[in-house]
N, C-alpha and C positions, 0 to 999 in steps of 0.2 A: 603559488603564481599568483600575482596581482590580478586584479579585476579586468585592469587595462591591458596588462599582458595577456590575459586570456582572450579577451575582445579582438587585440592585434596579431594573435597568433604566435609572438615573440616568447622568447622565454628571456627575460629581462638579466638574469645572473650567469647564464652559462654560454660559455663560446663552444660553437661547433667546430669539430677538427675534421679538416678537408685534406683527402689525398688525391692529386692530379697524376695520372701516368700516362705516357707515352713510350714511344719505343726508345728513342734515344735522349729524351730529356733536354731536347736542345730548341725547339720551337714551340710547338702548340701547347704542351704541357707548361712550358714556362712562361708563355702569354698569359694563360689559364690561372697560373698562381699570381701574377702580377696583377690581373683583373681584380681575382678574389680579394688580394690583400686591400685593393683600394675601394672595390665596391661593398665589402663585407664590413670593413672597417674594425671596430673593435670587437664585432662578434663572431670571427672565426679565425682560427688559426689553421694555417693552410701550408702546405709543402707539395714540392712537386718531385717525380722521380722516372725512372725509364727502366727499361728490361736490360737496357745497356745505357753507360753513360758517355757521353762524348765530350760536347763545349756547349755553352749557350750560343746559338748561332747569330754571327754579327748582324744579320738583317733582321731577325726576332728584335733585339736590342734597340735598332735604329728604328723600326716601325711603332714599337713601344714608346720612345722617346718623343715620337710625334705627337702621341696623345697623354704626355706628361708621366709616365710611367717608368721609372730607371729599372733595367734589368742588370745593370753592370756587374752588381756585386751577386747577382745569382751564378751557383754553379750547377752543373751537370753531374745528378747524382743517381745511383742504382737504388732499385726499390727493396732491396735486402734490409737496407740498414732500418727501414720503417715495418718490415712485417710482425714484429712483436709489440707494435704500437695499437692503441684503440683509435678507430677512425669512425667518424659518424657519418662520412660519404667517403666512398672510393670511386674517383670519375676516370672512366679511361677516354681517351681523346682521338685515338687512331685504333683501326680494327685489328692490329697487330698484338698491341698491348692489351686489348679485350680477350683475345685469343690466349693469351700468355699470362694473364692476369691470375695470379695465386688466390687463394682463399684467405682474406684475413679475419682471423679470431674477434668477433666482436663489432665488425663492421655493421653499422646499423643497416645503411643503402648503399647497394652500389648501381653506379649509372653508367651509361656508354653513348658518348656522343660522338660520331665519326666525323671528324674535320678532314680535308684534303691536307695532303702533306706539302707546308709551302717551300720546303726546301727541295723538292721533286721539280720546280718549276725552272725551266731551262730559257737562254736567251740572253738578251741584252740585261744590264742591271735595271734597266726601267720597268722591263716585265717581271724580273723578279722580286722586284718591291711591291709593284702590282698584285702579284700572289700574295706576298706576305701581308700586305694590308688588307686583300679580301679576307683571309683566313682570320687574321687579327679581329676586323669586324664582326665577322661571324660568331666568334668565339666570345667577344664582348656582349653580342645581342642576346646570345643563347643563355649567358651569365646573369644578365640583366632579367632576363625572363625568366629565369629559375628562382633569383632572389625577390621576384616580386610577389606578393601574396596573391594565391595562397600558396606560395612555394615554400620551400623549408623555413622552418624558426630561426633564421638568422637574421638579427635585427639589429639595431643600435646606429652609432655613428659612422658615416662613410662618406667618402667622396664622391662626385660622379665625372668618371674620367670618360 
């Protein structure tokens, strides 16, 4: 490691692998994946999955588009396909996924951040959108905090959504 990398806490040549888990892989984990790709830039390799697969929620796609992150090509995936892979971080973003999350061999760090399920918000479209925006903004704030020193050694080029 270079002296500059040591001082900044970064690992210049190593991408960190992050898996974000939720129950349906439809909203919270998809938004977190989108933000990590944008905020982590070339220093992070991120995937998201669910204990079950459904679809990416249209309102998640819509509110992420509002902040310049396109989720239209994202798909809902189950965590089974990722069980045998090495992950530096496994992050659960809902309580159900945290309780049902299996052990990942070689996972350096497991984190749990509980966010409300925006798809559970009922009412008119404006109320549902407000719920998705609130959770989106909470996820973005939490990830920015996590990626800011002395957070994990994930540094490099990134955009600022």
